[in-house]
N, C-alpha and C positions, 0 to 999 in steps of 0.2 A: 349469573344464571345462563347468559348467552354463551359464555366460554365453556361452561360445563356441558351444555347441550351440544355444542360444536365438537367437543372431545368425544362425547358418546357417539355422535353420528360418524365421526372418523373411525372409531373402533369398530362400529357395526359394518361400515363400508369395507374395511379391511377384511373382516370376517367373510363377507360374500365374495370379495375379490380372490382371496386365497383358497376358499373351499368350494366355490361354485363358478369360478372363472368369469366373474363380472369384469367388464372393461368399459372404458370411455369410448364414445359418448354413451351415457346411461339412457336407457329407454324407459320413459315414465308413462305408464298407461293410466289415463285419467278418466273419471266418469263425471256425470253431472252433479252429484252430491258434493264432490270436492270443489268444483267451480263455484257452486252456490255458497259454500262456506268461505271460500276465498273472497268472493264479492261482498259478503256480509261483514267480514273482518278486514276489508280493504287491503288484501294481500295481492301483490303483483307476482303472479306465478312465474312468468318468463324471467323476471329479474331476480327473484329471491331463490328459486329452485337451484340454479347453478351455484350460487354462493353457499347455500346450505350444504349441498352435496360435494362442494369443492372440486367441481369438474364440469366438463361439457355434457349437456343433456339434450335429448330429443323428446319433445312432448308429443304424445299421440293419444288417439282415442279410437273408438269403433263406430261403425254406422248404426249399430243398435243403440248405443248410448245417445247419439244425436236424435234418433227417431223417438226415443223415450221422452226426451225433453220437449220435442214438438207436440207430443200427445198430452203432456201435462199442462199446457196452456201458458198464459201470460205471466204467471207468477215466477216461472223459471226462464223467462225470456233473456234476462241478463246472463244467466249461466250458460244458456245456449249460444249466445254471441261469443262468450269467452271460449267455449269448447270448439266452436267452428274454426278458430284460429290455429288449431293443432292439426297435425297430420292424421289422416284417417287410415287405419290399418285394415286390411281385408280380413273379414271374419266369415265363417261358414254359413252365416244367416243372412246373406245379402237379399235373397228373395223373400224370406220369411223371418222378419226381425223378431228377436226374443228380448226379454227384460235385460237391462244393462248388467245386472249382477250375474245372470247366467252366461251372458256373452263374455264378460271378463274372465270368468273361471274357465270357460272353454278355451280362451286364448292361452291360458297358462298350461293346460294339459296336466299330465301327472308329474312332470319334472321341471317345468318352466324352461324349455329348451332355448327360447329366445332371450332369456335373461331380462325379463321385465321387472321394473319397480311398479307397484300398484298404488295409486293415490286415490283414496276413497274415504267417504264417511259412512258408507253402507255397512251395517252390521252383518248382513248376509254374506257379502263379499269377504269381509274381514274374517268371519268364522270359517268360510270355505278355504281361503288361501293359507290359513294357518295349518291346514292338513297337508299342504303341498310343500316339500322341502325346497329351500332356496328361493323364496319369494319375499323381497323386502317390502314392507308396508309403510306408506306415508299417510299422515292424516293431520288435520288442523285442530289445535287446542290452544286456548288462551292467546288468540291472535298470532300464533306462530306455527310454522310447519315442523312436524316432528317425525323422525324416522324411528319406527318401533324396533325394539330389540328382536334378535332372531327367535323364531318360534321354537317350541320344544321339539317339533318334528324335524326342523333343520338341525338342531343340536344332536338329536338321536342319529340322524343320517350321517353327520360328520363323525360321530363316535364309532359308528359301524364301519365307516371307511377306514378309520385309523386302526381298528382291530383286524382289518383285512377281510371283513365279511362282504364288503361292497367295493365297487370301483367308482371313484368320483367322476363327475362329468368332465373335469379337466383332464384326468387320466384317460378317459375314453376318447376325448378329442385328440390327444397326443398320440394315442395308439393308432387311431384312424389315419392321421396325417403321416405317421411313419410307414404304415402299410401302403398308402398311396405313393409316397416317395420311392419305395422299394418295388412298387408294382405288384404287390401281393393282394390278390382279391380274396373274397370269402370262399369262393369255390376252390382256389388253390389250397387254402387252409383245410378244407374238408378232405381234399385229396391226400394231403400230407397226413391227416389224422388216421386214414385207413391203413391198416397193415397189409402189406403185400404177401401173398402166399409164395413160399419158396418152392421152386420146381425140384422134383426128385431127379438127381443126376446119377448116371451110371458110375460104378466104381472105377477108379483109376486102374488100368491094366497092369501098370508097373507094380502096384501094391499087391497084386494077386500072385506074383512070381514067388517061387520057393526061395527061402533064404539059403545061401551057400554056407556049408559047414566050414568053420575055421580050421585050417590045418595045424598039425602039431608043430610048434616052433623048433627049427633045427638048432642043435647046439653049436656054439661058436667054434671055429677051427682053432686047433692048437698050433702054436707057432713051432715050426721045426727048429732043430738045433742049428741047422745050417743057415736058416733065415735070421736067426738071432744075430744081432750085431755084436761083434767082438770088441771087448774093451781094450783100449790102447794102453799099453804099459809104458810109462815114461821112464827112461833111464837117465839118471843124472850123470853128467860128465864129471869125471874126476879132474880136479885142477892139478896141473903139472907143477912140480916144485921148481 
């Protein structure tokens, strides 16, 4: 069962690498519910996450997720201790904290530009991130970490890219880098897009001259009889007896 789960995770990671430009170290955005489930099932997140994802990882959270655990009291004290060990990423709610579910979804935006994996047990977060293309979901079930299959939104996005209706994030990034290397800015592109009006030039004065009439060709001169070469008559010498 473990080998089958590992193969499925490898296949899913390859999907996100190829279609959404995910690269190591993988950034795992974690909330309090995932830490609580890991504590309950005796899962060491720092040790097991890199092994399961077969690569280097950066475990991180947000200030709103920490504040939420503080307000919930002593029951989630152990989950709070675990979550405090991870990197805290800046979120737009520093002064006015919001629920962790709302904060995590705001970190993803519309296209998950920072390539986050999301580790959560919250049904609200799970439902919301499945509407965003290119967001891998991690959760705990039966004492193990599981990487969910790509959502239907992600599959539809990839299909649209393959049909040429959209440009993938990887292609967008490569286009931007090529433009930066060649020193082409957006303004230059706009200038090139505009058509220049052609100035009206005066006609060429040489083209206004009247054409000369072609003269009648003179007949070739006849050769005079004197000018003609005379043919030499060869006289054979008679042999003397």
